[in-house]
C-alpha positions in Angstrom: 196.8 148.8 31.0 193.4 149.1 30.7 193.1 147.5 33.9 195.2 149.9 36.0 192.9 152.5 34.9 190.1 150.3 35.6 191.4 150.3 39.4 192.3 153.5 39.2 188.7 154.7 38.3 186.9 152.4 40.7 189.2 153.9 43.7 188.1 157.4 42.9 184.4 156.3 42.7 184.6 155.1 46.0 186.3 158.7 47.5 183.7 160.7 45.9 181.1 158.3 47.4 182.3 158.5 50.8 182.6 162.4 50.5 179.0 162.8 49.6 178.1 160.0 52.4 180.0 162.2 55.0 178.4 165.2 53.9 174.7 164.0 54.2 175.2 162.9 57.7 176.5 166.8 58.5 173.6 168.9 59.4 175.0 172.5 60.1 175.8 173.3 63.5 173.9 170.3 65.3 175.1 167.3 62.6 176.7 164.2 63.6 180.6 165.8 63.7 179.5 167.9 66.7 178.8 166.6 70.3 175.6 167.8 72.1 175.7 168.0 75.9 173.2 166.3 77.9 172.1 167.3 81.3 169.4 164.9 83.3 166.8 166.6 85.6 164.8 165.4 88.0 160.7 165.6 87.5 159.4 168.3 89.6 163.0 170.1 89.9 164.5 172.6 88.8 167.6 173.7 86.8 169.8 176.0 85.0 172.4 176.1 82.0 175.1 178.5 81.3 176.0 179.5 77.4 178.9 180.7 76.3 178.4 182.4 73.3 180.7 185.2 71.3 178.4 187.4 69.4 177.5 191.4 69.3 173.8 190.4 68.7 171.4 192.3 71.3 168.7 189.8 71.2 168.3 186.9 73.2 167.0 183.6 72.3 166.0 180.5 74.3 163.9 177.7 72.3 163.1 174.1 72.0 164.5 172.9 68.8 166.3 175.4 65.8 164.4 178.9 66.8 162.0 178.5 64.2 159.1 180.7 65.0 157.1 178.2 66.5 159.9 177.5 68.4 160.7 180.2 70.5 160.0 179.9 73.9 161.7 183.4 75.2 162.7 186.2 72.9 163.9 189.5 74.3 166.3 192.3 74.1 166.0 193.1 77.5 168.7 191.8 80.3 166.2 189.1 81.9 163.0 187.6 80.8 160.8 184.9 81.9 157.6 182.8 80.2 155.7 180.3 82.0 158.0 178.2 83.5 161.1 179.4 81.6 163.5 182.5 82.3 166.7 184.1 80.3 169.3 186.2 82.2 172.4 187.8 80.2 175.7 189.3 81.2 179.0 189.9 80.1 181.7 187.5 80.7 185.5 187.8 80.8 187.7 187.8 77.4 184.7 188.8 74.9 182.5 186.3 76.2 178.9 186.8 76.1 176.8 184.7 78.9 173.2 183.4 78.8 171.9 181.5 81.4 168.3 179.9 81.1 166.4 178.4 83.6 163.6 175.6 83.5 161.4 175.2 86.8 158.6 172.6 87.6 160.2 170.1 85.7 158.3 167.4 83.6 158.6 164.5 81.3 157.8 166.6 78.0 160.6 168.7 79.0 163.0 166.3 77.4 164.6 167.2 74.0 167.0 169.5 72.3 167.1 173.8 73.0 169.1 176.5 71.8 170.4 179.5 73.7 171.5 182.1 71.3 172.4 186.0 70.5 171.2 187.4 67.1 169.2 190.1 65.1 165.5 189.9 65.4 164.5 187.0 63.8 166.9 184.4 64.6 170.4 184.0 66.6 173.8 184.0 64.9 175.5 182.5 67.5 174.0 179.7 69.3 174.6 176.5 71.8 172.5 173.7 71.3 171.9 171.2 74.4 169.6 168.0 75.2 167.6 167.5 78.3 166.3 164.0 79.6 163.8 164.7 82.5 163.8 161.3 84.9 162.2 160.1 88.1 163.1 162.2 90.9 164.1 159.3 92.9 166.9 157.9 90.5 168.7 161.5 90.9 168.2 160.9 94.8 168.4 164.2 96.6 169.8 166.3 93.4 166.9 168.5 92.3 168.9 170.5 89.6 170.4 169.7 86.1 173.5 167.6 86.3 175.6 166.5 83.2 174.5 163.4 81.9 176.3 161.3 79.8 175.7 157.9 77.4 177.5 154.3 78.1 180.8 154.0 76.2 181.2 157.4 75.8 183.9 160.0 77.3 183.6 163.5 79.3 186.1 165.9 79.7 185.4 168.4 83.0 187.6 171.6 83.1 188.2 172.2 87.4 186.5 175.6 87.4 187.9 178.4 90.2 190.7 176.3 90.9 193.8 177.9 92.7 197.2 176.8 90.6 199.6 174.0 92.9 202.2 171.8 92.2 200.2 168.5 93.1 196.7 167.7 91.3 194.2 165.3 92.1 191.0 163.9 90.2 188.6 161.1 92.9 184.8 160.2 93.4 182.6 160.7 96.4 184.2 161.8 99.7 187.6 161.5 98.4 188.7 159.8 101.6 189.4 156.3 101.2 192.1 155.7 98.9 189.7 153.2 96.3 187.9 156.8 96.0 191.3 158.6 94.6 191.4 158.4 91.0 194.6 160.1 90.2 197.1 162.0 92.6 200.2 163.6 90.3 202.7 166.3 90.6 203.1 165.3 86.9 201.2 168.1 84.2 199.5 164.8 83.1 199.1 161.4 84.2 196.3 158.4 83.5 195.4 155.6 85.7 193.3 153.2 83.7 190.0 155.2 82.0 190.9 158.3 84.2 193.3 161.3 83.0 194.3 164.3 85.0 195.9 167.3 82.9 197.1 170.9 83.1 197.2 173.0 80.2 198.9 176.1 80.8 197.2 179.3 79.2 193.9 177.2 78.4 190.7 178.7 79.7 190.1 176.3 83.0 194.2 174.6 83.1 193.4 171.7 84.9 190.7 169.1 83.2 189.8 165.8 84.0 188.6 163.0 81.6 186.8 159.5 81.8 186.8 157.4 79.1 184.7 153.9 78.0 181.8 155.1 80.8 180.0 152.5 83.0 176.4 153.3 84.6 178.5 152.8 87.8 180.5 156.2 86.7 177.7 158.1 87.8 178.2 160.1 90.8 180.2 163.0 92.7 183.6 164.0 91.6 186.5 166.6 92.9 189.0 167.8 91.1 191.9 170.4 92.1 195.4 170.9 93.5 196.7 169.8 96.6 196.1 166.3 98.0 192.6 164.7 97.4 192.3 164.2 101.1 192.5 167.6 101.9 192.6 169.9 99.0 194.2 173.1 98.7 191.9 174.5 96.0 189.2 172.1 94.0 186.1 171.9 92.0 183.2 169.4 92.9 181.0 168.2 89.4 178.5 165.3 89.1 177.8 163.0 86.0 174.9 160.6 85.4 175.4 158.1 82.9 172.7 156.9 80.9 172.1 154.7 78.1 172.3 155.7 75.1 168.8 154.9 73.5 166.0 153.4 76.3 166.8 156.5 79.0 167.5 159.5 76.6 164.1 160.7 74.8 165.5 162.4 71.3 162.5 161.1 68.7 162.9 163.9 66.7 166.6 163.2 66.3 167.2 159.4 66.6 164.8 157.5 64.7 164.7 159.8 61.6 168.9 158.8 61.4 168.2 155.2 62.3 165.8 155.0 59.1 167.9 157.6 57.0 171.1 155.5 57.2 170.7 151.8 55.6 168.6 153.8 52.7 171.9 155.4 52.3 174.0 152.7 52.4 171.3 151.1 49.6 171.9 153.6 47.5 175.1 154.0 47.5 175.6 150.2 46.5 173.3 151.1 43.8 175.4 153.8 42.6 178.5 152.3 42.9 176.8 149.2 40.9 175.8 151.1 38.0 178.9 153.2 37.7 181.4 150.4 37.9 179.1 148.3 35.1 179.2 151.3 33.2 183.3 151.6 33.2 183.5 147.9 32.1 181.2 148.3 29.1 183.6 151.6 28.4 187.2 149.8 29.1 185.1 146.8 27.3 185.2 149.2 23.9 188.9 150.6 24.2 189.7 147.0 24.2 187.9 146.2 21.2 189.1 149.4 19.3 192.7 148.9 20.6 192.5 145.6 18.0 191.2 146.8 15.3 192.9 150.7 15.1 196.5 150.9 15.6 195.9 154.8 16.6 193.9 153.8 19.6 197.5 151.3 20.8 199.3 154.3 20.7 196.6 155.9 23.2 197.3 153.0 25.6 200.8 153.1 25.8 201.1 157.0 25.9 198.8 156.7 28.8 201.5 154.7 30.7 204.1 157.5 30.7 201.5 160.1 31.8 201.7 161.4 35.3 198.7 160.5 37.8 195.7 162.3 36.7 192.0 163.0 38.1 189.4 160.5 38.1 187.6 163.0 35.3 191.0 163.5 33.4 191.2 159.5 33.3 187.5 159.5 32.0 187.9 162.1 29.1 191.2 160.6 28.2 190.0 157.4 27.9 186.7 158.4 25.5 188.5 160.8 23.4 188.7 159.8 20.1 192.3 160.7 18.5 190.6 161.9 15.2 188.5 164.6 17.2 191.7 166.0 18.8 192.8 170.0 18.8 195.1 169.9 16.2 196.8 172.1 18.6 
């Protein structure tokens, strides 16, 4: 019986520590749980990022980092504002959405990092969107001098087919979409998949039609098209680009990635030490219960009655095992 209690206690300890571990990894709105969009820009080029927000705040923010006072690039109550190479523009969107567009000009390698655009009160944004920028050599992006969506090797990307008009036939293709090998998916169904490529129509959703690429490779870098009709002669289509980069070497995020690399091993070591100490403590307590059980018939009754009790929590198990029968409330 004591052995069964010890197993239960060890399982509960694992659950508590695992929960604490996940909580430690989560960092508010920018933790591991939430994905951050990544965009690639050419050195010397320019680009704009559109942030869709829901907030009644009148102050617009554009920051590098978390919008601490020293991070703020632009803060304004106006519709537009500019500061050096950065500018911001606000407009009301449909369905209560508010749109903040931030623009970079004359991109430099030092612009790589995490940014935040948001709406809120006078001191900090109440609602915001975070995104990452990586600035690379202009030759790498070819003729493209504006921002393009970037993804990391091994990840996945889902793109909505914006501003397209519904039709029964759907398609997803790459490059010019003229060759057979350029057509990734073409179907009249609401959902179809071809290897790593998927297309899906969801009635009532924001964009209606969505396309997905999984297990991304660097060779997936390029221009894509999705929409309705035939890929070679579409009735309605949307064109977008994807740029795939290595997870570490090409994405400069020193302020976010390296502390995590150092932090994770420390967390695992501390968890192992805590688990070992708790296990030894429970072994010692259970050993004490066994000793008392052989010399005191009342402790023997405690073990027997514990078999017939319904399952209890880790805390109740611990209290029940360490409760001296003589000290119980007579009621």
